[in-house]
N, CA, C and O atoms as a DFTB+ gen file, in Angstrom:
648 C
 N C O
     1  1     -13.489       4.453      -2.100
     2  2     -12.842       3.196      -1.749
     3  2     -11.356       3.315      -2.098
     4  3     -10.989       3.850      -3.144
     5  1     -10.520       2.809      -1.208
     6  2      -9.075       2.827      -1.395
     7  2      -8.578       1.389      -1.532
     8  3      -8.947       0.516      -0.747
     9  1      -7.747       1.159      -2.529
    10  2      -7.081      -0.124      -2.684
    11  2      -5.714      -0.051      -2.036
    12  3      -4.997       0.935      -2.201
    13  1      -5.350      -1.089      -1.299
    14  2      -4.065      -1.105      -0.602
    15  2      -3.322      -2.390      -0.951
    16  3      -3.903      -3.475      -0.965
    17  1      -2.032      -2.250      -1.233
    18  2      -1.194      -3.410      -1.456
    19  2       0.192      -3.143      -0.902
    20  3       0.544      -1.999      -0.614
    21  1       0.963      -4.177      -0.757
    22  2       2.329      -4.068      -0.265
    23  2       3.119      -5.274      -0.716
    24  3       2.556      -6.300      -1.097
    25  1       4.418      -5.139      -0.668
    26  2       5.324      -6.258      -0.910
    27  2       4.991      -7.016      -2.197
    28  3       4.753      -8.224      -2.187
    29  1       4.982      -6.274      -3.295
    30  2       4.723      -6.907      -4.598
    31  2       5.972      -7.601      -5.140
    32  3       5.851      -8.512      -5.958
    33  1       7.152      -7.201      -4.711
    34  2       8.420      -7.890      -5.000
    35  2       8.548      -8.394      -6.441
    36  3       8.891      -9.552      -6.679
    37  1       8.268      -7.505      -7.391
    38  2       8.459      -7.805      -8.819
    39  2       7.575      -8.916      -9.368
    40  3       7.844      -9.412     -10.462
    41  1       6.550      -9.320      -8.665
    42  2       5.669     -10.374      -9.174
    43  2       4.678      -9.725     -10.155
    44  3       3.593      -9.290      -9.769
    45  1       5.074      -9.674     -11.409
    46  2       4.295      -8.976     -12.437
    47  2       2.903      -9.582     -12.600
    48  3       1.930      -8.850     -12.783
    49  1       2.798     -10.897     -12.535
    50  2       1.485     -11.541     -12.664
    51  2       0.554     -11.075     -11.545
    52  3      -0.610     -10.762     -11.798
    53  1       1.053     -11.027     -10.326
    54  2       0.232     -10.577      -9.193
    55  2      -0.118      -9.093      -9.330
    56  3      -1.232      -8.687      -8.998
    57  1       0.811      -8.295      -9.806
    58  2       0.537      -6.865     -10.018
    59  2      -0.574      -6.695     -11.050
    60  3      -1.482      -5.887     -10.856
    61  1      -0.507      -7.445     -12.134
    62  2      -1.556      -7.380     -13.161
    63  2      -2.922      -7.729     -12.567
    64  3      -3.913      -7.056     -12.848
    65  1      -2.972      -8.775     -11.750
    66  2      -4.234      -9.176     -11.126
    67  2      -4.744      -8.099     -10.175
    68  3      -5.944      -7.825     -10.129
    69  1      -3.838      -7.491      -9.418
    70  2      -4.236      -6.433      -8.480
    71  2      -4.776      -5.220      -9.235
    72  3      -5.799      -4.655      -8.847
    73  1      -4.104      -4.821     -10.299
    74  2      -4.561      -3.681     -11.100
    75  2      -5.942      -3.971     -11.677
    76  3      -6.828      -3.117     -11.633
    77  1      -6.124      -5.161     -12.212
    78  2      -7.430      -5.551     -12.761
    79  2      -8.501      -5.511     -11.665
    80  3      -9.601      -5.005     -11.885
    81  1      -8.177      -6.041     -10.497
    82  2      -9.122      -6.059      -9.381
    83  2      -9.498      -4.632      -8.965
    84  3     -10.680      -4.314      -8.831
    85  1      -8.501      -3.783      -8.764
    86  2      -8.776      -2.405      -8.346
    87  2      -9.579      -1.647      -9.403
    88  3     -10.502      -0.906      -9.065
    89  1      -9.235      -1.828     -10.677
    90  2      -9.983      -1.151     -11.744
    91  2     -11.427      -1.635     -11.791
    92  3     -12.340      -0.836     -11.997
    93  1     -11.644      -2.933     -11.603
    94  2     -13.009      -3.471     -11.667
    95  2     -13.838      -3.044     -10.457
    96  3     -15.066      -3.006     -10.530
    97  1     -13.175      -2.724      -9.347
    98  2     -13.880      -2.274      -8.144
    99  2     -13.904      -0.751      -8.025
   100  3     -14.336      -0.201      -7.012
   101  1     -13.433      -0.088      -9.070
   102  2     -13.509       1.371      -9.189
   103  2     -12.981       2.111      -7.956
   104  3     -13.594       3.065      -7.476
   105  1     -11.823       1.647      -7.453
   106  2     -11.202       2.376      -6.354
   107  2     -10.721       3.725      -6.882
   108  3     -10.358       3.835      -8.053
   109  1     -10.716       4.739      -6.040
   110  2     -10.272       6.053      -6.505
   111  2      -8.851       6.386      -6.072
   112  3      -8.293       7.397      -6.496
   113  1      -8.263       5.539      -5.229
   114  2      -6.890       5.716      -4.783
   115  2      -6.302       4.343      -4.522
   116  3      -6.956       3.482      -3.932
   117  1      -5.055       4.134      -4.966
   118  2      -4.325       2.915      -4.659
   119  2      -3.079       3.318      -3.880
   120  3      -2.321       4.196      -4.293
   121  1      -2.888       2.657      -2.746
   122  2      -1.739       2.906      -1.885
   123  2      -0.868       1.654      -1.864
   124  3      -1.350       0.549      -1.615
   125  1       0.430       1.848      -2.131
   126  2       1.383       0.739      -2.063
   127  2       2.290       0.988      -0.864
   128  3       2.951       2.024      -0.785
   129  1       2.322       0.040       0.066
   130  2       3.071       0.204       1.311
   131  2       4.505      -0.327       1.235
   132  3       5.072      -0.725       2.253
   133  1       5.084      -0.336       0.054
   134  2       6.512      -0.599      -0.072
   135  2       6.906      -1.976      -0.562
   136  3       6.121      -2.924      -0.553
   137  1       8.169      -2.047      -0.994
   138  2       8.793      -3.209      -1.611
   139  2       8.175      -3.534      -2.972
   140  3       7.719      -4.647      -3.236
   141  1       8.186      -2.519      -3.808
   142  2       7.829      -2.686      -5.222
   143  2       8.980      -3.423      -5.895
   144  3       8.756      -4.370      -6.650
   145  1      10.171      -3.007      -5.634
   146  2      11.486      -3.510      -6.026
   147  2      12.016      -2.877      -7.308
   148  3      12.861      -1.986      -7.221
   149  1      11.572      -3.282      -8.477
   150  2      12.227      -2.857      -9.717
   151  2      11.367      -1.937     -10.570
   152  3      10.143      -2.058     -10.606
   153  1      12.041      -1.003     -11.265
   154  2      11.312      -0.075     -12.142
   155  2      10.559      -0.748     -13.290
   156  3       9.616      -0.164     -13.826
   157  1      10.955      -1.969     -13.680
   158  2      10.265      -2.612     -14.806
   159  2       8.813      -2.951     -14.488
   160  3       8.056      -3.288     -15.399
   161  1       8.400      -2.871     -13.220
   162  2       7.010      -3.158     -12.859
   163  2       6.092      -1.948     -13.022
   164  3       4.869      -2.092     -13.038
   165  1       6.677      -0.764     -13.143
   166  2       5.883       0.469     -13.189
   167  2       4.873       0.487     -14.336
   168  3       3.751       0.947     -14.121
   169  1       5.200       0.016     -15.535
   170  2       4.183       0.029     -16.596
   171  2       2.893      -0.708     -16.219
   172  3       1.815      -0.329     -16.677
   173  1       2.987      -1.745     -15.399
   174  2       1.768      -2.435     -14.964
   175  2       0.949      -1.543     -14.036
   176  3      -0.275      -1.484     -14.153
   177  1       1.619      -0.847     -13.114
   178  2       0.912       0.068     -12.218
   179  2       0.303       1.243     -12.986
   180  3      -0.706       1.806     -12.562
   181  1       0.909       1.609     -14.104
   182  2       0.390       2.744     -14.887
   183  2      -0.967       2.446     -15.509
   184  3      -1.632       3.362     -15.994
   185  1      -1.390       1.191     -15.505
   186  2      -2.698       0.806     -16.042
   187  2      -3.832       1.035     -15.040
   188  3      -5.002       0.826     -15.361
   189  1      -3.481       1.463     -13.831
   190  2      -4.504       1.779     -12.830
   191  2      -5.355       2.951     -13.289
   192  3      -4.844       3.893     -13.894
   193  1      -6.640       2.898     -13.005
   194  2      -7.559       3.993     -13.316
   195  2      -7.801       4.831     -12.067
   196  3      -8.839       5.478     -11.933
   197  1      -6.836       4.813     -11.159
   198  2      -6.947       5.526      -9.890
   199  2      -5.628       6.238      -9.606
   200  3      -4.590       5.918     -10.184
   201  1      -5.696       7.193      -8.719
   202  2      -4.479       7.845      -8.244
   203  2      -3.617       6.805      -7.524
   204  3      -4.145       5.889      -6.892
   205  1      -2.299       6.945      -7.619
   206  2      -1.365       6.014      -6.985
   207  2      -0.423       6.784      -6.078
   208  3       0.187       7.771      -6.490
   209  1      -0.307       6.324      -4.833
   210  2       0.663       6.867      -3.888
   211  2       1.354       5.680      -3.245
   212  3       0.698       4.731      -2.817
   213  1       2.672       5.730      -3.176
   214  2       3.407       4.631      -2.574
   215  2       4.531       5.114      -1.690
   216  3       4.934       6.277      -1.732
   217  1       5.029       4.189      -0.884
   218  2       6.206       4.461      -0.063
   219  2       7.268       3.427      -0.403
   220  3       6.974       2.343      -0.906
   221  1       8.508       3.794      -0.112
   222  2       9.612       2.873      -0.332
   223  2       9.626       1.809       0.765
   224  3       9.257       2.066       1.911
   225  1      10.057       0.622       0.387
   226  2      10.282      -0.446       1.345
   227  2      11.767      -0.686       1.506
   228  3      12.581      -0.045       0.841
   229  1      12.122      -1.598       2.378
   230  2      13.527      -1.873       2.644
   231  2      14.231      -2.599       1.506
   232  3      15.461      -2.656       1.497
   233  1      13.499      -3.153       0.552
   234  2      14.112      -3.842      -0.582
   235  2      14.083      -3.041      -1.880
   236  3      14.518      -3.535      -2.920
   237  1      13.583      -1.828      -1.829
   238  2      13.545      -0.988      -3.029
   239  2      14.916      -0.358      -3.235
   240  3      15.198       0.724      -2.719
   241  1      15.754      -1.038      -3.986
   242  2      17.136      -0.602      -4.153
   243  2      17.319       0.533      -5.139
   244  3      18.158       1.406      -4.917
   245  1      16.571       0.545      -6.200
   246  2      16.733       1.546      -7.260
   247  2      15.720       2.672      -7.065
   248  3      14.869       2.906      -7.923
   249  1      15.816       3.364      -5.933
   250  2      14.828       4.382      -5.576
   251  2      14.763       5.523      -6.578
   252  3      13.675       5.995      -6.910
   253  1      15.903       5.968      -7.060
   254  2      15.908       7.110      -7.984
   255  2      15.141       6.790      -9.269
   256  3      14.318       7.588      -9.717
   257  1      15.409       5.634      -9.856
   258  2      14.723       5.265     -11.093
   259  2      13.257       4.926     -10.840
   260  3      12.397       5.257     -11.656
   261  1      12.964       4.273      -9.720
   262  2      11.561       4.028      -9.371
   263  2      10.810       5.347      -9.272
   264  3       9.717       5.488      -9.821
   265  1      11.391       6.303      -8.579
   266  2      10.763       7.617      -8.411
   267  2      10.533       8.287      -9.757
   268  3       9.462       8.842      -9.999
   269  1      11.526       8.240     -10.631
   270  2      11.409       8.840     -11.962
   271  2      10.287       8.178     -12.760
   272  3       9.464       8.871     -13.359
   273  1      10.246       6.862     -12.774
   274  2       9.220       6.138     -13.542
   275  2       7.810       6.415     -13.007
   276  3       6.873       6.583     -13.788
   277  1       7.659       6.464     -11.675
   278  2       6.345       6.769     -11.120
   279  2       5.958       8.225     -11.372
   280  3       4.782       8.518     -11.587
   281  1       6.912       9.126     -11.349
   282  2       6.587      10.533     -11.622
   283  2       6.107      10.697     -13.061
   284  3       5.296      11.580     -13.339
   285  1       6.587       9.872     -13.971
   286  2       6.131       9.910     -15.362
   287  2       4.656       9.537     -15.481
   288  3       4.004       9.899     -16.461
   289  1       4.124       8.814     -14.490
   290  2       2.691       8.492     -14.499
   291  2       1.938       9.351     -13.482
   292  3       0.843       9.001     -13.042
   293  1       2.548      10.484     -13.117
   294  2       1.956      11.429     -12.155
   295  2       1.634      10.765     -10.820
   296  3       0.604      11.042     -10.205
   297  1       2.516       9.899     -10.391
   298  2       2.381       9.223      -9.109
   299  2       3.614       9.544      -8.271
   300  3       4.617      10.036      -8.788
   301  1       3.530       9.265      -6.986
   302  2       4.670       9.576      -6.131
   303  2       5.039       8.408      -5.238
   304  3       4.202       7.590      -4.858
   305  1       6.322       8.362      -4.919
   306  2       6.859       7.434      -3.930
   307  2       7.586       8.273      -2.896
   308  3       8.307       9.209      -3.240
   309  1       7.396       7.935      -1.628
   310  2       8.009       8.687      -0.540
   311  2       8.489       7.703       0.524
   312  3       8.157       6.519       0.477
   313  1       9.264       8.193       1.474
   314  2       9.670       7.354       2.604
   315  2       8.479       7.104       3.526
   316  3       8.299       6.002       4.045
   317  1       7.671       8.143       3.720
   318  2       6.470       8.085       4.549
   319  2       5.460       8.993       3.862
   320  3       5.793      10.114       3.477
   321  1       4.253       8.527       3.709
   322  2       3.229       9.330       3.033
   323  2       2.106       9.681       3.999
   324  3       1.563       8.813       4.683
   325  1       1.769      10.959       4.045
   326  2       0.607      11.422       4.792
   327  2      -0.437      11.841       3.771
   328  3      -0.167      12.648       2.882
   329  1      -1.631      11.283       3.909
   330  2      -2.683      11.459       2.915
   331  2      -3.952      11.917       3.617
   332  3      -4.305      11.405       4.680
   333  1      -4.632      12.881       3.019
   334  2      -5.977      13.231       3.462
   335  2      -6.921      12.746       2.379
   336  3      -6.788      13.116       1.212
   337  1      -7.884      11.909       2.776
   338  2      -8.806      11.316       1.805
   339  2     -10.174      11.187       2.462
   340  3     -10.312      10.567       3.516
   341  1     -11.171      11.771       1.836
   342  2     -12.547      11.735       2.357
   343  2     -12.623      12.143       3.831
   344  3     -13.356      11.543       4.618
   345  1     -11.862      13.160       4.184
   346  2     -11.891      13.681       5.541
   347  2     -11.113      12.864       6.555
   348  3     -11.151      13.161       7.749
   349  1     -10.413      11.847       6.101
   350  2      -9.626      10.993       7.000
   351  2      -8.142      11.276       6.805
   352  3      -7.686      11.549       5.695
   353  1      -7.396      11.205       7.910
   354  2      -5.947      11.353       7.860
   355  2      -5.325       9.959       7.878
   356  3      -5.552       9.167       8.792
   357  1      -4.536       9.683       6.845
   358  2      -3.931       8.366       6.655
   359  2      -2.422       8.545       6.589
   360  3      -1.929       9.479       5.957
   361  1      -1.693       7.652       7.241
   362  2      -0.242       7.637       7.105
   363  2       0.170       6.254       6.611
   364  3      -0.391       5.235       7.015
   365  1       1.167       6.249       5.723
   366  2       1.666       5.003       5.147
   367  2       3.165       4.937       5.401
   368  3       3.907       5.858       5.059
   369  1       3.597       3.843       6.002
   370  2       5.009       3.601       6.297
   371  2       5.249       2.109       6.103
   372  3       4.451       1.291       6.560
   373  1       6.334       1.747       5.435
   374  2       6.555       0.325       5.134
   375  2       6.558      -0.539       6.394
   376  3       6.066      -1.667       6.371
   377  1       7.100      -0.027       7.479
   378  2       7.080      -0.781       8.728
   379  2       8.406      -1.412       9.079
   380  3       8.474      -2.284       9.946
   381  1       9.464      -0.978       8.412
   382  2      10.784      -1.563       8.624
   383  2      11.258      -1.411      10.067
   384  3      11.871      -2.326      10.617
   385  1      10.983      -0.276      10.674
   386  2      11.391      -0.027      12.059
   387  2      10.139      -0.027      12.925
   388  3       9.325       0.893      12.838
   389  1       9.979      -1.039      13.750
   390  2       8.766      -1.206      14.544
   391  2       8.507      -0.025      15.465
   392  3       7.351       0.337      15.687
   393  1       9.559       0.585      16.008
   394  2       9.377       1.732      16.906
   395  2       8.718       2.901      16.175
   396  3       7.918       3.627      16.765
   397  1       9.044       3.084      14.908
   398  2       8.410       4.146      14.113
   399  2       6.937       3.811      13.897
   400  3       6.070       4.670      14.058
   401  1       6.661       2.575      13.537
   402  2       5.271       2.142      13.357
   403  2       4.469       2.367      14.629
   404  3       3.369       2.917      14.585
   405  1       5.017       1.942      15.762
   406  2       4.321       2.123      17.039
   407  2       4.076       3.591      17.349
   408  3       3.007       3.952      17.841
   409  1       5.054       4.438      17.066
   410  2       4.898       5.872      17.330
   411  2       3.797       6.471      16.463
   412  3       3.025       7.305      16.937
   413  1       3.716       6.060      15.209
   414  2       2.662       6.556      14.315
   415  2       1.285       6.126      14.831
   416  3       0.340       6.915      14.824
   417  1       1.182       4.883      15.275
   418  2      -0.094       4.373      15.777
   419  2      -0.506       5.111      17.053
   420  3      -1.659       5.520      17.195
   421  1       0.426       5.274      17.964
   422  2       0.120       5.864      19.270
   423  2       0.017       7.389      19.243
   424  3      -0.436       7.993      20.215
   425  1       0.428       8.012      18.150
   426  2       0.446       9.477      18.084
   427  2      -0.944      10.103      18.195
   428  3      -1.086      11.228      18.676
   429  1      -1.961       9.378      17.754
   430  2      -3.307       9.933      17.748
   431  2      -3.538      10.931      16.625
   432  3      -4.590      11.567      16.569
   433  1      -2.568      11.074      15.734
   434  2      -2.666      12.036      14.633
   435  2      -3.417      11.495      13.419
   436  3      -3.857      12.261      12.562
   437  1      -3.559      10.171      13.351
   438  2      -4.082       9.558      12.135
   439  2      -5.318       8.706      12.416
   440  3      -5.438       8.063      13.459
   441  1      -6.220       8.725      11.456
   442  2      -7.381       7.839      11.507
   443  2      -6.998       6.432      11.067
   444  3      -7.539       5.443      11.561
   445  1      -6.046       6.359      10.119
   446  2      -5.624       5.073       9.559
   447  2      -4.100       5.046       9.457
   448  3      -3.485       6.004       8.987
   449  1      -3.497       3.942       9.900
   450  2      -2.066       3.688       9.723
   451  2      -1.949       2.435       8.858
   452  3      -2.492       1.380       9.185
   453  1      -1.223       2.578       7.738
   454  2      -1.038       1.468       6.802
   455  2       0.444       1.101       6.776
   456  3       1.309       1.960       6.606
   457  1       0.722      -0.205       6.948
   458  2       2.090      -0.706       6.886
   459  2       2.166      -1.917       5.968
   460  3       1.151      -2.413       5.480
   461  1       3.365      -2.371       5.749
   462  2       3.629      -3.595       5.004
   463  2       4.705      -4.359       5.745
   464  3       4.615      -4.542       6.959
   465  1       5.720      -4.807       5.029
   466  2       6.966      -5.370       5.532
   467  2       6.862      -6.781       6.102
   468  3       7.725      -7.609       5.810
   469  1       5.856      -7.086       6.891
   470  2       5.792      -8.395       7.554
   471  2       5.284      -9.512       6.646
   472  3       5.441     -10.692       6.959
   473  1       4.682      -9.140       5.534
   474  2       4.070     -10.091       4.597
   475  2       2.866     -10.803       5.213
   476  3       2.414     -11.822       4.691
   477  1       2.347     -10.269       6.319
   478  2       1.183     -10.860       6.983
   479  2       0.048      -9.848       7.025
   480  3       0.224      -8.733       7.516
   481  1      -1.106     -10.231       6.514
   482  2      -2.250      -9.322       6.556
   483  2      -2.732      -9.171       7.995
   484  3      -2.694     -10.111       8.789
   485  1      -3.183      -7.967       8.301
   486  2      -3.627      -7.669       9.658
   487  2      -4.543      -6.455       9.623
   488  3      -4.291      -5.488       8.904
   489  1      -5.592      -6.522      10.399
   490  2      -6.502      -5.385      10.578
   491  2      -6.826      -5.325      12.066
   492  3      -7.283      -6.309      12.649
   493  1      -6.590      -4.181      12.670
   494  2      -6.906      -4.029      14.091
   495  2      -7.181      -2.566      14.403
   496  3      -6.871      -1.672      13.615
   497  1      -7.761      -2.350      15.551
   498  2      -7.984      -1.000      16.054
   499  2      -7.132      -0.812      17.298
   500  3      -7.102      -1.661      18.189
   501  1      -6.450       0.305      17.336
   502  2      -5.704       0.703      18.519
   503  2      -6.301       2.038      18.929
   504  3      -6.010       3.083      18.346
   505  1      -7.142       1.972      19.948
   506  2      -7.955       3.111      20.366
   507  2      -8.778       3.568      19.166
   508  3      -9.555       2.774      18.637
   509  1      -8.642       4.801      18.718
   510  2      -9.471       5.277      17.609
   511  2      -8.793       5.125      16.246
   512  3      -9.331       5.575      15.234
   513  1      -7.619       4.497      16.214
   514  2      -6.864       4.363      14.963
   515  2      -7.057       2.980      14.350
   516  3      -6.901       1.960      15.022
   517  1      -7.399       2.964      13.060
   518  2      -7.500       1.728      12.299
   519  2      -6.105       1.427      11.749
   520  3      -5.515       2.264      11.065
   521  1      -5.583       0.251      12.038
   522  2      -4.237      -0.142      11.622
   523  2      -4.368      -1.339      10.702
   524  3      -5.032      -2.320      11.037
   525  1      -3.729      -1.259       9.529
   526  2      -3.836      -2.385       8.606
   527  2      -2.546      -2.641       7.854
   528  3      -1.774      -1.728       7.562
   529  1      -2.342      -3.891       7.555
   530  2      -1.275      -4.371       6.692
   531  2      -1.978      -5.282       5.685
   532  3      -2.621      -6.252       6.086
   533  1      -1.868      -4.990       4.384
   534  2      -2.583      -5.803       3.402
   535  2      -1.969      -7.178       3.159
   536  3      -2.532      -7.986       2.421
   537  1      -0.825      -7.447       3.772
   538  2      -0.147      -8.713       3.523
   539  2       0.759      -8.593       2.318
   540  3       1.183      -7.494       1.962
   541  1       1.055      -9.702       1.697
   542  2       1.985      -9.687       0.563
   543  2       1.254      -9.940      -0.750
   544  3       0.540     -10.931      -0.906
   545  1       1.452      -9.025      -1.682
   546  2       0.881      -9.239      -3.006
   547  2       1.636     -10.347      -3.741
   548  3       1.042     -11.096      -4.515
   549  1       2.926     -10.448      -3.502
   550  2       3.748     -11.410      -4.236
   551  2       3.420     -12.866      -3.914
   552  3       3.543     -13.727      -4.786
   553  1       3.010     -13.157      -2.696
   554  2       2.703     -14.520      -2.299
   555  2       3.911     -15.399      -2.055
   556  3       3.762     -16.610      -1.896
   557  1       5.102     -14.827      -2.021
   558  2       6.324     -15.627      -1.921
   559  2       6.518     -16.300      -0.561
   560  3       6.982     -17.439      -0.502
   561  1       6.176     -15.623       0.518
   562  2       6.422     -16.197       1.843
   563  2       5.238     -16.996       2.376
   564  3       5.412     -18.068       2.956
   565  1       4.043     -16.468       2.175
   566  2       2.859     -17.120       2.745
   567  2       2.166     -18.066       1.771
   568  3       1.383     -18.926       2.174
   569  1       2.459     -17.899       0.507
   570  2       1.749     -18.671      -0.504
   571  2       0.408     -18.061      -0.881
   572  3      -0.296     -18.582      -1.746
   573  1       0.050     -16.939      -0.222
   574  2      -1.211     -16.254      -0.521
   575  2      -0.927     -14.847      -1.023
   576  3      -0.170     -14.097      -0.408
   577  1      -1.539     -14.503      -2.138
   578  2      -1.437     -13.159      -2.689
   579  2      -2.622     -12.356      -2.161
   580  3      -3.773     -12.659      -2.475
   581  1      -2.335     -11.331      -1.356
   582  2      -3.414     -10.557      -0.761
   583  2      -3.253      -9.071      -1.013
   584  3      -2.154      -8.567      -1.244
   585  1      -4.388      -8.385      -0.960
   586  2      -4.465      -6.933      -1.012
   587  2      -5.626      -6.544      -0.106
   588  3      -6.265      -7.407       0.497
   589  1      -5.896      -5.255      -0.010
   590  2      -6.975      -4.825       0.885
   591  2      -7.800      -3.725       0.243
   592  3      -7.331      -2.997      -0.631
   593  1      -9.027      -3.625       0.691
   594  2      -9.920      -2.529       0.330
   595  2     -10.289      -1.789       1.612
   596  3     -10.736      -2.393       2.588
   597  1     -10.094      -0.482       1.592
   598  2     -10.426       0.364       2.736
   599  2     -11.623       1.230       2.383
   600  3     -11.575       2.013       1.435
   601  1     -12.687       1.087       3.142
   602  2     -13.874       1.928       3.011
   603  2     -13.747       3.019       4.072
   604  3     -13.907       2.749       5.262
   605  1     -13.462       4.243       3.649
   606  2     -13.232       5.327       4.614
   607  2     -14.531       5.843       5.217
   608  3     -14.498       6.502       6.256
   609  1     -15.661       5.567       4.604
   610  2     -16.933       5.969       5.205
   611  2     -17.287       5.057       6.377
   612  3     -17.707       5.527       7.434
   613  1     -17.113       3.753       6.182
   614  2     -17.416       2.776       7.230
   615  2     -16.225       2.545       8.156
   616  3     -16.360       1.933       9.216
   617  1     -15.061       3.038       7.747
   618  2     -13.799       2.783       8.468
   619  2     -13.603       1.286       8.687
   620  3     -13.430       0.801       9.805
   621  1     -13.641       0.580       7.554
   622  2     -13.543      -0.858       7.564
   623  2     -12.568      -1.306       6.483
   624  3     -12.509      -0.710       5.408
   625  1     -11.815      -2.344       6.766
   626  2     -10.861      -2.904       5.809
   627  2     -11.231      -4.355       5.546
   628  3     -11.552      -5.119       6.456
   629  1     -11.173      -4.702       4.268
   630  2     -11.412      -6.096       3.865
   631  2     -10.166      -6.621       3.183
   632  3      -9.703      -6.038       2.203
   633  1      -9.619      -7.716       3.687
   634  2      -8.467      -8.375       3.063
   635  2      -9.001      -9.298       1.962
   636  3      -9.945     -10.059       2.175
   637  1      -8.378      -9.214       0.784
   638  2      -8.835      -9.976      -0.382
   639  2      -7.693     -10.839      -0.897
   640  3      -6.572     -10.362      -1.076
   641  1      -7.984     -12.111      -1.132
   642  2      -7.018     -13.006      -1.792
   643  2      -7.268     -12.951      -3.287
   644  3      -8.406     -13.058      -3.745
   645  1      -6.191     -12.782      -4.042
   646  2      -6.375     -12.755      -5.494
   647  2      -5.689     -13.943      -6.142
   648  3      -5.734     -14.092      -7.363
């Protein structure tokens, strides 16, 4: 099981709840689709009992320090992440440039495309590709704090309000 979140925007309380949720559901990988924002949030993510992979978002200003802090917990942040997990090819991109997102979806190279940026949760299939956005963990725009669980065996995503 993979835990997915995006757009946490320094909301430490929401990050704590997400970490608790993922740990209690024994996810083996957590993917963050961007807009973590500040390095002071990294200690909360370090409490995860799962591997962590993230991508930068358009609001992640202190990329160098974020990268350093995540590397200290043996985690990585990238502009775009390609992941192989349980035989599935997954790509993660914040979604800042829609043309890039569309190209990743239409490429046929990935089983799963994960984005963030819009702060709106979404799950859809485009031909054989599962496309998902977990929504916003911070809850600032929609008023709802959401994350997602991806079951790679069933190829199904569940959006969860926390």
